[in-house]
C-alpha positions in Angstrom: 0.0 0.0 0.0 1.4 3.4 -0.9 1.5 6.3 1.5 -0.9 9.2 0.7 0.5 12.2 -0.9 1.6 15.1 1.3 1.8 18.8 0.6 5.6 18.4 0.7 5.4 15.9 -2.2 3.9 18.4 -4.6 4.6 21.9 -3.3 6.7 24.5 -5.1 9.9 24.8 -3.2 11.6 28.1 -2.5 8.9 30.4 -3.6 9.5 34.0 -4.4 8.8 36.3 -1.4 8.2 40.0 -0.8 8.9 42.1 2.3 5.9 43.6 4.0 7.3 47.1 3.7 8.0 46.8 0.0 6.0 49.1 -2.3 3.0 47.5 -3.8 4.3 48.2 -7.3 7.4 46.1 -6.5 5.2 43.2 -5.5 3.3 43.5 -8.7 6.5 43.6 -10.7 7.7 40.4 -9.0 4.4 38.6 -9.8 4.6 39.7 -13.4 8.3 38.9 -13.9 8.0 35.4 -12.3 4.5 34.6 -13.5 3.1 33.9 -10.1 -0.2 34.8 -8.5 0.8 34.5 -4.8 3.8 35.9 -2.9 4.6 34.9 0.7 5.1 38.0 2.8 8.1 38.3 5.2 9.1 40.8 7.8 12.8 40.8 8.9 13.1 37.3 7.4 10.0 35.9 9.2 6.9 34.7 7.4 3.9 37.0 8.2 1.4 36.5 5.5 0.6 36.2 1.8 -0.2 38.6 -1.0 -2.3 37.4 -4.0 -2.9 39.0 -7.3 -6.5 39.4 -6.3 -5.4 41.4 -3.2 -3.4 43.6 -5.6 -6.3 44.1 -8.0 -8.7 44.9 -5.2 -6.3 47.5 -3.7 -6.0 49.2 -7.0 -9.7 49.5 -7.6 -10.5 53.2 -7.6 -13.9 52.7 -6.1 -12.3 51.6 -2.8 -10.9 55.0 -2.2 -7.5 53.7 -1.2 -4.3 55.8 -1.7 -2.7 55.6 -5.1 -0.5 52.6 -5.9 2.7 54.6 -5.3 1.6 55.2 -1.7 0.6 51.6 -0.9 2.9 49.0 0.6 2.5 45.2 0.8 1.5 45.4 4.5 -1.4 47.6 3.5 -3.1 44.9 1.5 -1.7 41.4 2.3 -3.4 38.8 4.3 -1.7 38.2 7.7 -3.7 35.1 8.7 -2.5 33.0 5.9 -3.2 29.2 5.9 0.0 27.4 6.7 0.7 23.7 7.0 3.8 21.5 7.6 5.2 19.5 4.6 3.9 16.2 6.1 0.3 17.4 6.0 -1.9 15.0 3.8 -2.6 16.6 0.5 -6.2 15.6 0.5 -6.9 17.3 3.8 -5.2 20.5 2.5 -7.1 20.6 -0.8 -10.4 20.1 1.0 -9.6 23.0 3.4 -8.5 25.2 0.5 -11.9 24.5 -1.2 -13.9 25.0 2.0 -12.2 28.3 2.8 -12.1 29.5 -0.9 -8.4 30.2 -0.7 -5.9 30.1 -3.6 -2.8 29.1 -1.7 -1.3 27.4 1.3 2.1 28.3 2.7 4.2 25.3 3.7 6.4 25.8 6.8 8.8 23.7 8.7 9.5 24.9 12.2 8.0 28.3 11.3 10.4 28.6 8.3 8.8 28.9 4.8 9.8 25.9 2.7 7.2 26.0 -0.1 3.8 27.0 -1.4 0.9 25.1 -3.0 -1.6 27.0 -5.1 -4.9 26.1 -6.6 -3.2 26.2 -10.0 -0.6 23.6 -8.8 -3.5 21.5 -7.6 -5.2 21.7 -11.0 -2.0 20.7 -12.8 -1.6 17.8 -10.4 -5.2 16.7 -11.0 -4.8 17.0 -14.8 -1.7 14.8 -14.6 -3.7 12.3 -12.6 -6.5 12.2 -15.0 -4.1 11.8 -18.0 -2.3 8.9 -16.3 -5.6 7.2 -15.4 -7.4 7.7 -18.8 -8.5 4.6 -20.7 -5.9 5.2 -23.4 -3.0 5.3 -20.9 -4.2 2.2 -19.1 -4.1 0.1 -22.3 -0.5 0.8 -23.0 
């Protein structure tokens, strides 16, 4: 019998991060440059939250009445109560929790140190690979 998959088995290791006092435009540039939708947020080297592209878009919505982008910092719009799990956490449990809470990413920590990230996009790719490997055509090979 094989062991169930864990978050550590499928997470993206060493994700890009952004400091909480970085200008918002710097975070947006990082996301665009590295083609990511989530950035773990750190303060003096310690993980404190997560910033999503959705958070960025919401903050830049003129109807919210927030200051202009040049006056906003990551700490002004990031989520400080990010969902975190250890690498050994069963993947099924994490995916169910992400779905139940409608969240797009989970930060993976080992002894409070960021070691990876798992996003909804990662989960979709994993599921697509699973479906491809279990399709009738692949089973008859």
